[in-house]
All heavy atoms as an XYZ file, in Angstrom:
789
protein
N      42.536     -9.875    -11.268
C      41.667     -9.594    -10.160
C      40.612     -8.572    -10.590
O      40.916     -7.537    -11.174
C      42.556     -9.061     -9.043
C      41.746     -8.642     -7.834
S      42.935     -8.192     -6.503
C      41.802     -7.369     -5.464
N      39.345     -8.902    -10.356
C      38.256     -7.999    -10.657
C      38.094     -6.958     -9.548
O      37.939     -7.357     -8.368
C      36.956     -8.737    -10.802
C      36.974     -9.561    -12.078
O      37.783     -9.295    -13.029
N      36.104    -10.569    -12.170
N      38.135     -5.679     -9.898
C      37.870     -4.632     -8.923
C      36.530     -4.026     -9.252
O      36.115     -3.957    -10.378
C      38.982     -3.601     -8.986
C      40.276     -4.089     -8.453
C      41.336     -2.985     -8.378
O      40.959     -1.857     -8.115
O      42.508     -3.296     -8.584
N      35.874     -3.575     -8.198
C      34.581     -2.874     -8.418
C      34.867     -1.545     -8.989
O      35.605     -0.778     -8.451
C      33.854     -2.763     -7.063
O      33.700     -4.057     -6.514
C      32.505     -2.093     -7.265
N      34.180     -1.182    -10.100
C      34.403      0.109    -10.689
C      33.966      1.208     -9.758
O      32.983      1.028     -9.027
C      33.482      0.088    -11.956
C      33.191     -1.335    -12.228
C      33.286     -2.022    -10.886
N      34.677      2.314     -9.787
C      34.339      3.391     -8.816
C      32.958      3.964     -9.015
O      32.339      4.386     -8.063
C      35.423      4.514     -8.984
O      35.352      5.094    -10.276
N      32.415      3.900    -10.208
C      31.068      4.433    -10.440
C      30.017      3.568     -9.783
O      28.891      4.033     -9.607
C      30.797      4.581    -11.895
C      30.856      3.346    -12.708
C      31.933      2.833    -13.400
C      29.749      2.418    -12.988
N      31.584      1.654    -13.987
C      30.292      1.380    -13.784
C      28.477      2.351    -12.581
C      29.526      0.320    -14.185
C      27.675      1.287    -13.022
C      28.250      0.302    -13.779
N      30.421      2.344     -9.397
C      29.439      1.461     -8.725
C      29.474      1.578     -7.216
O      28.685      1.058     -6.515
C      29.616      0.031     -9.120
C      29.245     -0.247    -10.548
S      29.519     -1.957    -10.983
C      28.298     -2.739     -9.917
N      30.441      2.297     -6.707
C      30.626      2.412     -5.272
C      29.690      3.476     -4.709
O      29.433      4.506     -5.321
C      32.066      2.812     -4.928
C      33.062      1.815     -5.450
S      32.916      0.167     -4.735
C      33.350      0.468     -3.058
N      29.209      3.301     -3.549
C      28.472      4.243     -2.813
C      28.771      4.093     -1.334
O      29.279      3.066     -0.892
C      26.964      4.150     -3.074
C      26.356      2.833     -2.768
N      26.425      1.771     -3.625
C      25.839      2.326     -1.640
C      25.855      0.722     -3.079
N      25.465      1.048     -1.849
N      28.482      5.159     -0.589
C      28.902      5.149      0.815
C      27.748      5.445      1.684
O      27.346      6.621      1.882
C      30.001      6.173      0.968
C      30.634      6.163      2.332
O      30.169      5.486      3.227
O      31.613      6.844      2.561
N      27.161      4.474      2.363
C      26.031      4.634      3.217
C      26.395      5.509      4.408
O      25.553      6.254      4.901
C      25.431      3.300      3.648
C      24.696      2.611      2.573
N      25.281      1.583      1.878
C      23.468      2.775      2.107
C      24.430      1.145      0.984
N      23.312      1.834      1.095
N      27.645      5.421      4.834
C      28.021      6.247      5.962
C      27.948      7.741      5.603
O      27.645      8.556      6.442
C      29.439      5.898      6.427
C      29.509      4.544      7.162
C      30.893      4.258      7.710
N      30.949      2.881      8.141
C      31.616      1.916      7.490
N      32.266      2.170      6.436
N      31.592      0.696      7.946
N      28.276      8.017      4.364
C      28.225      9.402      3.879
C      26.736      9.896      4.008
O      26.485     10.996      4.469
C      28.711      9.489      2.433
C      28.485     10.840      1.806
C      28.932     10.860      0.369
C      28.567     12.095     -0.304
N      28.834     12.086     -1.759
N      25.818      9.069      3.610
C      24.421      9.455      3.668
C      23.933      9.668      5.116
O      23.237     10.612      5.404
C      23.508      8.438      3.009
C      23.885      8.056      1.566
C      23.723      6.803      1.117
C      24.474      9.012      0.723
C      24.080      6.451     -0.185
C      24.801      8.702     -0.544
C      24.659      7.416     -1.032
O      24.964      7.133     -2.303
N      24.423      8.784      6.001
C      24.033      8.890      7.377
C      24.645     10.205      7.965
O      23.998     10.914      8.733
C      24.578      7.692      8.154
C      23.860      6.386      7.913
C      24.503      5.168      8.467
O      25.454      5.331      9.259
O      24.062      4.071      8.135
N      25.857     10.530      7.565
C      26.516     11.736      8.041
C      25.763     13.007      7.562
O      25.576     13.927      8.337
C      27.968     11.764      7.544
O      28.584     12.960      7.879
N      25.384     12.970      6.281
C      24.627     14.133      5.802
C      23.297     14.283      6.503
O      22.912     15.399      6.858
C      24.420     13.986      4.242
C      25.721     14.077      3.476
C      23.449     15.076      3.751
C      25.570     13.760      1.968
N      22.603     13.160      6.783
C      21.351     13.258      7.464
C      21.545     13.753      8.891
O      20.711     14.517      9.400
C      20.648     11.942      7.490
C      19.890     11.529      6.230
C      19.253     10.135      6.362
C      18.801     12.560      5.909
N      22.602     13.330      9.549
C      22.878     13.788     10.889
C      23.157     15.279     10.909
O      22.688     16.046     11.773
C      24.075     13.010     11.465
C      24.365     13.374     12.965
C      23.187     13.064     13.902
O      22.410     12.119     13.602
O      23.028     13.794     14.890
N      23.918     15.776      9.907
C      24.191     17.187      9.757
C      22.900     17.976      9.536
O      22.694     19.084     10.120
C      25.189     17.486      8.661
C      26.612     17.085      8.941
C      27.476     17.400      7.739
O      27.501     18.500      7.275
O      28.228     16.461      7.325
N      21.987     17.390      8.752
C      20.735     17.989      8.407
C      19.890     18.104      9.715
O      19.294     19.107     10.040
C      20.002     17.216      7.376
S      18.355     17.796      6.938
N      19.912     17.022     10.504
C      19.168     17.000     11.733
C      19.695     18.082     12.695
O      18.910     18.780     13.369
C      19.250     15.630     12.374
C      18.567     15.464     13.727
C      18.766     14.029     14.223
C      18.316     13.887     15.643
N      18.576     12.563     16.192
N      20.983     18.205     12.797
C      21.609     19.247     13.691
C      21.282     20.636     13.234
O      20.976     21.528     14.062
C      23.072     18.987     13.781
C      23.453     17.737     14.568
S      25.220     17.322     14.849
C      26.139     18.389     13.834
N      21.322     20.858     11.894
C      20.993     22.165     11.394
C      19.541     22.522     11.646
O      19.244     23.617     12.062
C      21.284     22.232      9.893
N      18.668     21.546     11.454
C      17.229     21.786     11.729
C      16.984     22.080     13.212
O      16.269     22.965     13.617
C      16.388     20.607     11.285
N      17.661     21.276     14.059
C      17.593     21.499     15.495
C      18.082     22.849     15.962
O      17.557     23.393     16.942
N      19.020     23.409     15.254
C      19.577     24.750     15.565
C      18.773     25.825     14.861
O      19.094     27.005     15.028
C      21.021     24.809     15.170
N      17.779     25.442     14.101
C      16.928     26.443     13.431
C      17.574     27.003     12.196
O      17.144     27.982     11.599
N      18.625     26.373     11.667
C      19.329     26.806     10.430
C      18.626     26.078      9.283
O      19.173     25.083      8.721
C      20.773     26.473     10.530
C      21.560     26.991      9.341
O      20.954     27.538      8.357
O      22.811     26.850      9.329
N      17.471     26.487      8.881
C      16.632     25.815      7.915
C      17.265     25.896      6.507
O      17.101     24.942      5.796
C      15.227     26.333      7.922
C      14.548     25.981      9.227
C      14.325     26.773     10.308
C      14.171     24.652      9.602
N      13.776     26.057     11.355
C      13.622     24.747     10.899
C      14.198     23.401      8.979
C      13.141     23.669     11.592
C      13.677     22.314      9.671
C      13.162     22.460     10.962
N      17.941     26.957      6.241
C      18.557     27.067      4.910
C      19.606     25.944      4.712
O      19.621     25.291      3.721
C      19.177     28.436      4.727
C      19.798     28.664      3.355
C      20.355     30.070      3.252
C      20.962     30.282      1.861
N      21.524     31.606      1.683
N      20.419     25.779      5.741
C      21.425     24.682      5.676
C      20.784     23.315      5.701
O      21.199     22.396      5.001
C      22.420     24.848      6.818
C      23.737     24.161      6.509
O      24.167     24.122      5.339
O      24.345     23.662      7.494
N      19.707     23.154      6.525
C      18.993     21.854      6.656
C      18.443     21.478      5.282
O      18.577     20.336      4.852
C      17.914     21.935      7.692
N      17.847     22.423      4.541
C      17.256     22.147      3.275
C      18.383     21.808      2.300
O      18.237     20.831      1.508
C      16.425     23.339      2.727
C      16.056     23.155      1.283
C      15.155     23.517      3.600
N      19.442     22.541      2.296
C      20.551     22.253      1.379
C      21.167     20.864      1.641
O      21.393     20.114      0.704
C      21.678     23.294      1.579
C      22.918     23.073      0.633
C      24.084     23.966      1.007
N      24.506     23.766      2.387
C      25.326     22.764      2.795
N      25.674     21.829      1.964
N      25.722     22.689      4.031
N      21.381     20.512      2.907
C      21.913     19.212      3.211
C      20.924     18.102      2.798
O      21.359     17.058      2.283
C      22.208     19.144      4.715
C      23.421     19.919      5.194
C      23.384     20.136      6.673
C      24.656     19.205      4.746
N      19.641     18.302      3.064
C      18.723     17.310      2.684
C      18.649     17.113      1.156
O      18.543     15.988      0.656
C      17.310     17.589      3.197
C      16.365     16.441      3.062
C      16.412     15.376      3.896
C      15.473     16.425      1.998
C      15.622     14.298      3.719
C      14.665     15.263      1.785
C      14.748     14.254      2.640
N      18.742     18.224      0.437
C      18.783     18.105     -1.058
C      19.984     17.365     -1.483
O      19.899     16.540     -2.408
C      18.690     19.456     -1.627
C      17.345     20.126     -1.517
C      17.226     21.575     -1.937
O      18.278     22.318     -1.870
N      16.077     22.026     -2.374
N      21.203     17.566     -0.841
C      22.383     16.821     -1.168
C      22.132     15.353     -0.928
O      22.503     14.503     -1.766
C      23.592     17.296     -0.297
C      24.050     18.666     -0.692
O      23.633     19.222     -1.742
O      24.863     19.245      0.092
N      21.576     15.026      0.217
C      21.242     13.632      0.549
C      20.332     12.991     -0.433
O      20.567     11.904     -0.994
C      20.618     13.545      1.930
C      19.988     12.186      2.261
C      20.723     11.103      2.548
C      18.570     12.104      2.160
C      20.112      9.901      2.845
C      17.964     10.909      2.404
C      18.720      9.787      2.728
N      19.253     13.686     -0.777
C      18.197     13.134     -1.674
C      18.807     12.917     -3.092
O      18.501     11.885     -3.708
C      17.017     14.099     -1.763
N      19.664     13.813     -3.545
C      20.262     13.652     -4.879
C      21.237     12.496     -4.858
O      21.214     11.624     -5.857
C      21.001     14.928     -5.317
C      21.561     14.834     -6.670
C      20.540     14.577     -7.835
O      19.383     15.053     -7.675
O      20.894     13.917     -8.775
N      22.033     12.307     -3.847
C      22.933     11.212     -3.799
C      22.191      9.862     -3.705
O      22.520      8.893     -4.382
C      23.879     11.358     -2.550
N      21.136      9.818     -2.887
C      20.354      8.618     -2.760
C      19.635      8.298     -4.095
O      19.572      7.125     -4.509
C      19.336      8.817     -1.664
C      18.517      7.544     -1.298
C      19.400      6.444     -0.791
C      17.482      7.940     -0.203
N      19.170      9.301     -4.755
C      18.479      9.111     -6.040
C      19.467      8.497     -7.019
O      19.113      7.538     -7.749
C      17.969     10.423     -6.575
C      17.326     10.392     -7.928
C      16.879     11.748     -8.366
C      16.439     11.790     -9.815
N      16.101     13.142    -10.242
N      20.689      9.000     -7.099
C      21.688      8.446     -8.026
C      22.029      6.982     -7.675
O      22.172      6.191     -8.546
C      22.930      9.313     -8.020
C      22.714     10.681     -8.625
C      22.282     10.645    -10.034
O      22.696      9.830    -10.826
N      21.244     11.448    -10.337
N      22.140      6.692     -6.402
C      22.413      5.315     -6.009
C      21.331      4.371     -6.414
O      21.539      3.280     -6.984
C      22.637      5.217     -4.498
C      22.845      3.795     -4.028
C      22.751      3.632     -2.542
O      23.070      4.493     -1.786
N      22.298      2.445     -2.123
N      20.065      4.752     -6.130
C      18.932      3.882     -6.474
C      18.804      3.726     -7.976
O      18.489      2.605     -8.462
C      17.642      4.433     -5.853
C      17.626      4.364     -4.339
S      16.030      4.746     -3.553
C      15.693      6.402     -4.173
N      19.072      4.814     -8.747
C      19.033      4.693    -10.173
C      20.098      3.702    -10.704
O      19.789      2.840    -11.559
C      19.275      6.060    -10.770
C      19.058      6.230    -12.271
C      17.611      5.968    -12.662
C      19.462      7.658    -12.682
N      21.295      3.774    -10.186
C      22.347      2.877    -10.533
C      21.980      1.421    -10.233
O      22.159      0.505    -11.040
C      23.665      3.235     -9.835
C      24.844      2.364    -10.253
S      26.064      1.904     -9.050
C      25.473      2.476     -7.494
N      21.426      1.203     -9.054
C      21.042     -0.144     -8.672
C      19.910     -0.637     -9.572
O      19.983     -1.772    -10.046
C      20.616     -0.138     -7.187
C      21.725      0.053     -6.236
C      21.308      0.134     -4.760
O      20.086      0.178     -4.530
O      22.163      0.109     -3.897
N      18.897      0.202     -9.827
C      17.754     -0.252    -10.615
C      18.157     -0.509    -12.068
O      17.593     -1.414    -12.750
C      16.621      0.750    -10.541
C      15.904      0.772     -9.230
O      15.982     -0.249     -8.465
O      15.265      1.781     -8.912
N      19.040      0.300    -12.607
C      19.336      0.243    -14.061
C      20.576     -0.632    -14.388
O      20.726     -1.055    -15.508
C      19.529      1.597    -14.611
C      18.214      2.388    -14.638
C      18.298      3.726    -15.295
O      19.411      4.084    -15.795
O      17.303      4.462    -15.385
N      21.488     -0.827    -13.396
C      22.721     -1.566    -13.701
C      22.843     -2.839    -12.851
O      22.990     -3.926    -13.394
C      23.929     -0.656    -13.521
C      25.226     -1.414    -13.766
C      23.875      0.602    -14.413
N      22.845     -2.639    -11.523
C      23.195     -3.797    -10.630
C      22.085     -4.803    -10.626
O      22.363     -6.002    -10.831
C      23.498     -3.245     -9.233
C      24.748     -2.390     -9.260
C      23.603     -4.390     -8.249
C      25.073     -1.692     -7.953
N      20.824     -4.412    -10.433
C      19.767     -5.399    -10.330
C      19.593     -6.176    -11.597
O      19.454     -7.384    -11.608
C      18.457     -4.739     -9.877
C      18.503     -4.159     -8.498
C      17.525     -3.323     -8.032
C      19.463     -4.477     -7.552
C      17.548     -2.768     -6.768
C      19.523     -3.972     -6.278
C      18.514     -3.100     -5.907
O      18.531     -2.609     -4.598
N      19.603     -5.528    -12.771
C      19.496     -6.280    -14.039
C      20.637     -7.280    -14.187
O      20.431     -8.421    -14.644
C      19.525     -5.229    -15.124
C      18.929     -4.009    -14.475
C      19.481     -4.070    -13.061
N      21.806     -6.899    -13.729
C      22.990     -7.818    -13.847
C      22.780     -9.038    -12.949
O      23.063    -10.189    -13.304
C      24.270     -7.109    -13.466
N      22.241     -8.775    -11.727
C      21.892     -9.883    -10.852
C      20.840    -10.816    -11.438
O      21.011    -12.027    -11.403
C      21.374     -9.388     -9.469
C      22.403     -8.875     -8.538
C      22.073     -7.935     -7.602
C      23.759     -9.296     -8.583
C      22.965     -7.397     -6.699
C      24.708     -8.786     -7.770
C      24.311     -7.858     -6.762
N      19.798    -10.290    -11.991
C      18.753    -11.054    -12.538
C      19.265    -11.904    -13.727
O      18.885    -13.060    -13.869
C      17.575    -10.164    -13.023
C      16.615    -10.963    -13.876
C      16.839     -9.532    -11.800
N      20.193    -11.333    -14.445
C      20.790    -12.071    -15.624
C      21.621    -13.234    -15.134
O      21.720    -14.257    -15.831
C      21.657    -11.115    -16.431
C      22.150    -11.677    -17.710
C      22.869    -10.604    -18.518
O      22.281     -9.552    -18.839
O      24.061    -10.845    -18.859
N      22.267    -13.108    -13.947
C      23.128    -14.139    -13.482
C      22.478    -15.160    -12.569
O      23.011    -16.277    -12.395
C      24.321    -13.450    -12.723
C      25.236    -12.711    -13.571
C      25.990    -13.602    -14.599
O      26.409    -14.732    -14.215
O      26.105    -13.172    -15.739
N      21.386    -14.857    -11.911
C      20.777    -15.822    -10.989
C      19.362    -16.057    -11.351
O      18.687    -15.330    -12.048
C      20.842    -15.254     -9.521
C      19.976    -13.989     -9.385
C      22.247    -15.015     -9.092
C      19.805    -13.502     -7.939
N      18.819    -17.156    -10.800
C      17.409    -17.459    -10.953
C      16.708    -16.859     -9.784
O      16.836    -17.317     -8.657
C      17.175    -18.979    -10.997
C      15.718    -19.328    -11.033
O      14.924    -18.485    -11.420
O      15.426    -20.510    -10.646
N      16.047    -15.767     -9.974
C      15.392    -15.012     -8.901
C      13.930    -15.426     -8.724
O      13.033    -14.565     -8.838
C      15.542    -13.509     -9.080
C      15.127    -12.712     -7.881
O      15.166    -13.236     -6.765
O      14.653    -11.529     -8.094
N      13.700    -16.702     -8.529
C      12.353    -17.194     -8.440
C      11.551    -16.583     -7.307
O      10.312    -16.438     -7.379
C      12.340    -18.703     -8.308
N      12.237    -16.164     -6.258
C      11.564    -15.593     -5.108
C      11.178    -14.124     -5.323
O      10.417    -13.586     -4.517
C      12.425    -15.660     -3.847
O      13.644    -14.909     -4.067
C      12.813    -17.123     -3.526
N      11.733    -13.498     -6.366
C      11.371    -12.110     -6.621
C      12.128    -11.119     -5.735
O      11.674    -10.013     -5.620
N      13.246    -11.564     -5.178
C      13.962    -10.718     -4.289
C      14.430     -9.396     -4.989
O      14.280     -8.311     -4.340
C      15.207    -11.433     -3.702
C      16.109    -10.648     -2.767
C      15.338    -10.192     -1.511
C      17.303    -11.463     -2.383
N      14.896     -9.507     -6.158
C      15.398     -8.318     -6.868
C      14.249     -7.357     -7.111
O      14.361     -6.120     -6.913
C      16.078     -8.630     -8.131
C      17.332     -9.629     -7.871
C      16.555     -7.418     -8.902
C      18.344     -9.031     -6.980
N      13.108     -7.889     -7.530
C      11.910     -7.031     -7.747
C      11.506     -6.357     -6.440
O      11.108     -5.175     -6.405
C      10.760     -7.840     -8.305
N      11.621     -7.086     -5.291
C      11.259     -6.508     -3.987
C      12.209     -5.352     -3.673
O      11.770     -4.347     -3.143
C      11.342     -7.556     -2.903
C      10.188     -8.573     -2.968
O       9.208     -8.339     -3.709
O      10.349     -9.643     -2.328
N      13.488     -5.523     -3.958
C      14.443     -4.469     -3.683
C      14.150     -3.201     -4.533
O      14.211     -2.114     -4.002
C      15.895     -4.934     -3.997
C      16.473     -5.971     -3.102
C      17.794     -6.506     -3.610
C      16.660     -5.418     -1.663
N      13.797     -3.435     -5.779
C      13.417     -2.307     -6.630
C      12.142     -1.606     -6.094
O      12.023     -0.369     -6.119
C      13.249     -2.742     -8.072
O      13.151     -1.680     -8.936
N      11.128     -2.394     -5.672
C       9.938     -1.809     -5.085
C      10.230     -0.966     -3.842
O       9.642      0.032     -3.638
C       8.974     -2.916     -4.720
C       8.341     -3.606     -5.932
O       8.417     -3.019     -7.035
O       7.734     -4.661     -5.778
N      11.213     -1.419     -3.086
C      11.608     -0.633     -1.900
C      12.079      0.733     -2.245
O      11.881      1.712     -1.557
C      12.662     -1.356     -1.093
C      12.174     -2.530     -0.302
C      13.225     -3.246      0.515
O      14.367     -2.719      0.584
O      12.936     -4.259      1.065
N      12.725      0.856     -3.427
C      13.208      2.128     -3.898
C      12.043      3.136     -4.147
O      12.151      4.301     -3.851
C      13.996      1.989     -5.184
C      15.384      1.485     -4.917
N      16.253      1.077     -5.947
C      16.088      1.278     -3.770
C      17.381      0.661     -5.431
N      17.302      0.755     -4.091
N      10.921      2.574     -4.596
C       9.740      3.452     -4.817
C       9.241      3.956     -3.483
O       8.856      5.145     -3.372
C       8.640      2.651     -5.527
C       9.008      2.323     -6.980
C       7.926      1.516     -7.649
O       6.740      1.627     -7.283
O       8.288      0.726     -8.550
N       9.221      3.110     -2.446
C       8.769      3.500     -1.099
C       9.744      4.560     -0.543
O       9.321      5.522      0.070
C       8.673      2.348     -0.186
C       7.615      1.326     -0.560
N       6.217      1.651     -0.547
C       7.680      0.104     -1.058
C       5.536      0.589     -0.956
N       6.388     -0.335     -1.273
N      11.035      4.307     -0.696
C      12.040      5.240     -0.212
C      11.878      6.615     -0.890
O      11.950      7.648     -0.216
C      13.451      4.689     -0.385
C      13.694      3.513      0.531
C      14.532      5.790     -0.191
C      14.908      2.710      0.223
N      11.678      6.612     -2.182
C      11.504      7.870     -2.918
C      10.332      8.648     -2.364
O      10.377      9.917     -2.290
C      11.346      7.581     -4.441
N       9.227      8.001     -2.078
C       8.069      8.651     -1.533
C       8.355      9.241     -0.131
O       7.936     10.346      0.189
C       6.875      7.749     -1.459
C       6.233      7.347     -2.792
C       5.159      6.280     -2.642
C       5.650      8.536     -3.472
N       9.079      8.467      0.717
C       9.456      8.971      2.025
C      10.367     10.186      1.876
O      10.185     11.148      2.686
C      10.185      7.876      2.843
C       9.256      6.691      3.323
C      10.120      5.620      3.882
C       8.284      7.214      4.314
N      11.288     10.184      1.031
C      12.241     11.261      0.796
C      11.443     12.543      0.374
O      11.706     13.639      0.834
C      13.331     10.909     -0.203
C      14.130     12.153     -0.631
C      14.288      9.904      0.447
N      10.501     12.300     -0.527
C       9.643     13.391     -0.987
C       8.836     13.986      0.222
O       8.793     15.201      0.350
C       8.615     12.897     -2.020
C       7.805     13.995     -2.697
C       6.904     13.413     -3.737
O       6.674     12.175     -3.788
N       6.370     14.280     -4.610
N       8.287     13.162      1.077
C       7.585     13.621      2.214
C       8.492     14.432      3.166
O       8.139     15.436      3.704
C       6.913     12.520      2.970
C       5.736     11.865      2.240
O       5.273     12.481      1.232
O       5.313     10.766      2.610
N       9.677     13.860      3.404
C      10.625     14.561      4.291
C      11.050     15.886      3.746
O      11.194     16.818      4.494
C      11.885     13.645      4.529
C      11.652     12.493      5.468
C      12.901     11.573      5.402
C      11.442     13.016      6.858
N      11.237     15.963      2.452
C      11.589     17.224      1.800
C      10.544     18.236      2.068
O      10.781     19.426      2.352
C      11.874     17.020      0.297
C      12.487     18.192     -0.343
N      11.795     18.898     -1.309
C      13.648     18.834     -0.144
C      12.575     19.897     -1.716
N      13.682     19.907     -0.998
N       9.296     17.872      1.927
C       8.099     18.744      2.162
C       8.158     19.273      3.593
O       8.014     20.480      3.856
C       6.855     17.951      1.917
C       5.567     18.743      2.213
C       5.043     19.570      1.239
C       4.948     18.639      3.432
C       3.869     20.331      1.534
C       3.761     19.343      3.689
C       3.249     20.227      2.734
O       2.137     20.931      3.029
N       8.406     18.368      4.533
C       8.434     18.756      5.986
C       9.596     19.767      6.232
O       9.359     20.748      6.904
C       8.535     17.476      6.847
C       8.881     17.839      8.283
C       7.250     16.701      6.798
N      10.736     19.418      5.762
C      11.888     20.272      6.018
C      11.743     21.646      5.413
O      12.072     22.655      5.981
C      13.201     19.564      5.535
C      13.549     18.413      6.456
C      14.372     20.543      5.509
C      14.609     17.494      6.037
N      11.243     21.677      4.124
C      11.086     23.011      3.481
C      10.136     23.854      4.227
O      10.135     25.055      4.084
C      10.699     22.815      2.026
C      11.831     22.368      1.133
C      11.431     22.457     -0.277
C      11.715     23.944     -0.731
N      11.848     24.125     -2.144
N       9.200     23.274      5.002
C       8.218     24.040      5.737
C       8.631     24.228      7.197
O       7.794     24.660      7.972
C       6.856     23.419      5.579
C       6.264     23.859      4.278
C       5.381     22.787      3.667
N       4.991     23.144      2.296
C       5.772     22.945      1.195
N       6.965     22.443      1.321
N       5.327     23.232      0.024
N       9.842     23.824      7.540
C      10.351     23.979      8.918
C       9.462     23.362      9.906
O       9.198     23.862     11.001
C      10.594     25.399      9.254
C      11.374     26.199      8.253
O      12.150     25.622      7.503
N      11.212     27.468      8.175
N       8.902     22.158      9.586
C       7.888     21.537     10.379
C       8.345     20.208     11.001
O       7.724     19.168     10.783
C       6.613     21.333      9.543
C       5.424     20.909     10.365
O       5.389     21.189     11.538
O       4.549     20.276      9.760
N       9.473     20.260     11.687
C      10.005     19.038     12.302
C       9.576     18.956     13.706
O       9.600     19.820     14.460
C      11.544     18.967     12.127
C      11.868     18.831     10.676
C      12.141     17.821     12.945
C      13.329     18.733     10.382
């Protein structure tokens, strides 16, 4: 039986939880905690996207005929997400929510 290696696992609920905690901290004016939580979120998300771009997506491309470019589209989405995270980090660090 093939099991998914633990290094390939990620937990979207964990990311949602961290963002919710960040939102609550910002709403309470606890900017130090909000920034820390957002940095935790951004780092976890960055690692997930890196793993997908460097390991998972190339494996998919090797196994399937991706004539529609779906995998390339997914990778492009990561670039957009990275820019949004960068913008959000700027806003949170300046307490401008």
